[in-house]
Structure formats: structure tokens, C-alpha cells
C-alpha positions in Angstrom: -0.2 0.2 -0.1 1.1 3.6 -0.6 2.7 5.4 2.3 0.3 8.3 1.7 -2.7 6.0 1.6 -1.5 4.2 4.6 -1.2 7.6 6.4 -4.7 8.7 5.3 -6.4 5.5 6.2 -4.7 5.9 9.8 -6.0 9.4 10.0 -9.7 8.1 8.9 -9.6 5.5 11.4 -8.4 7.9 14.4 -11.3 10.3 13.4 -14.0 7.6 13.3 -12.7 6.2 16.7 -12.7 9.6 18.4 -16.2 10.2 16.9 -17.2 6.9 18.5 -15.8 7.8 21.8 -17.4 10.9 21.9 -20.8 9.5 21.2 -20.4 7.0 23.7 -19.5 9.3 26.6 -22.5 11.8 25.6 -25.0 9.0 25.6 -23.6 7.7 29.0 -24.0 11.1 30.6 -27.6 11.5 29.2 -28.6 8.4 30.6 -27.5 9.2 33.8 -29.2 12.5 34.0 -32.7 11.7 32.3 -35.4 12.0 35.1 -38.5 10.4 33.7 -41.8 11.3 34.9 -44.2 8.7 36.7 -47.8 9.3 37.8 -49.2 7.7 41.2 -50.8 4.9 39.3 -47.6 4.0 37.4 -45.5 4.0 40.6 -48.2 1.9 42.4 -48.4 -0.7 39.7 -44.5 -1.1 40.1 -43.8 0.6 36.5 -41.4 3.1 38.0 -37.6 1.8 38.8 -36.4 1.6 42.0 -33.2 3.4 43.3 -33.2 5.5 40.3 -34.1 9.3 40.4 -37.5 9.9 38.9 -40.1 12.8 38.9 -43.6 11.9 40.3 -46.3 14.3 40.4 -49.9 14.8 41.2 -52.3 16.5 43.7 -51.5 16.7 47.4 -54.2 14.8 49.0 -56.2 16.6 51.5 -55.4 15.8 55.2 -52.0 14.0 54.5 -49.2 16.3 55.2 -47.5 15.3 58.2 -44.7 17.4 59.6 -42.1 16.8 61.9 -42.0 18.3 65.2 -38.2 18.4 65.7 -37.0 18.4 61.9 -37.6 19.7 58.5 -39.0 16.1 57.5 -42.4 16.1 55.9 -44.5 13.1 54.7 -47.4 13.8 52.4 -49.5 11.6 49.9 -49.9 12.3 46.1 -52.8 11.2 44.3 -53.8 11.3 40.5 -57.5 10.5 41.6 -56.9 6.6 41.0 -53.8 5.8 43.3 -51.7 7.4 45.7 -48.0 7.5 46.5 -46.3 8.6 49.6 -43.7 11.3 49.6 -41.0 11.9 52.1 -39.2 15.0 52.0 -36.7 16.6 54.2 -36.1 20.2 53.8 -38.1 23.6 53.5 -41.0 23.1 51.2 -42.0 25.7 48.6 -44.1 28.6 49.6 -46.9 27.7 47.0 -47.1 24.2 48.6 -50.2 23.1 50.1 -53.1 20.4 50.2 -54.9 20.3 46.8 -52.0 21.9 45.1 -50.5 20.0 41.7 -46.8 19.3 42.7 -43.8 17.3 41.3 -41.4 15.7 43.6 -37.7 14.4 42.1 -36.2 11.5 44.0 -35.7 7.8 44.4 -38.1 5.1 45.1 -37.5 3.0 48.0 -38.4 -0.7 48.4 -41.5 0.2 50.3 -42.7 2.2 47.5 -42.2 5.5 49.2 -40.5 8.2 47.2 -37.7 9.9 49.1 -37.5 13.3 47.5 -34.3 15.6 47.1 -36.6 18.3 45.6 -40.4 19.4 45.3 -41.7 21.8 42.9 -45.0 23.7 43.2 -46.9 25.4 40.5 -46.2 29.0 40.4 -49.6 30.4 39.9 -53.5 29.6 40.0 -53.6 28.3 36.5 -50.5 26.6 35.6 -50.1 22.8 36.4 -47.1 20.9 35.2 -48.0 19.2 31.9 -47.0 15.9 33.1 -49.5 16.2 36.3 -51.9 17.7 33.9 -51.9 14.5 31.9 -52.1 12.2 34.4 -55.1 14.0 36.1 -56.8 13.8 32.7 -56.2 10.2 32.1 -57.8 9.3 35.8 -60.5 11.7 35.3 -59.7 13.9 38.4 -58.9 16.8 36.4 -62.8 17.7 36.6 -62.9 17.5 40.1 -59.9 19.6 40.7 -61.3 22.4 38.2 -64.5 22.1 39.9 -62.7 22.5 43.5 -60.7 25.7 42.0 -63.7 27.1 40.3 -65.5 27.0 43.7 -62.6 28.4 45.9 -62.3 31.4 43.3 -66.4 31.9 43.9 -66.0 31.9 47.6 -65.3 35.4 49.1 -61.5 36.1 49.8 -60.4 36.4 53.4 -58.6 39.8 52.4 -61.4 41.3 50.6 -63.3 43.8 53.0 
């Protein structure tokens, strides 16, 4: 083989190997950082992986928020109208967090089916709900109940109005 062709062949092979390594590293990084959304029904049915960081969302069930007296630990139940999932969070909850509120929690599912959250996000105004939570509520038929409760709350006189 001609030495010039041999040199070109080595250069092309080196470029292909470098591109292959770069693609493999990129895919590995993406796979580690991906957070898939699971509804409470999917988690209760065992579709969500354990010990992998996931996102879960729904409405905080009325009367389910239990705060620890001596720490920042909080347990609450999130529902999509069909099934429930318990979420355990240690930290300061967002100001907009409350019962009946749509939230998204990110964390890992333990063997007991409890989501150990490291981050809790609450919707930022009265009209917004995360798309994943909205879709889960629509599939379970609970969206109409949530909208009716929200309309009733808006129709009642505000405690601040005078």
C-alpha cells in the first residue's frame, strides 16, 4: 500500500474512533441525567424503577401532610385520583406548597414504594399545572374534580377582601 494512502487511512480511523468515543460518552451522560415522569398510578403498579432518580407528580391529598416537630422532615401523599404515593421530603417546602396543590417531586423510590424526594416543585400561579401532572389527572378523570374545586374556591369570598 502506498505510504500516503496508509497515512490517510490511519487519520480516518483515528477520526472515526474519536467520534465513536465522543458519542458513547454523550449517551452515557444523558442516560445518567434523565429523569422520567411517573404518575402515582404507574408507581403503585410497579412501573417506576427503584433506586433511580425519577419525577412524580399529582395533587397533594387533603389531610395527608405530616410535618415533624423536631426537624424539616415532611411526609405527604400525592394522588392522581386513582392511586396514591407517599412522598418523604427533608427540607424547606416551597411557599406555594399546600394540600390540593399540584406538585412535582424528584427523588428515588425505595423498596416500600415511598418516594424519597430531594426536590419538590409547586406550581407558580393559580392557572399553571405541570404538563405531566395535567396529563396524569386527565387520564384518571380527576382533572374535572380539581377544576370544580378550584372554581368553587375562586367563587368564595376572599378572606382578605373587605
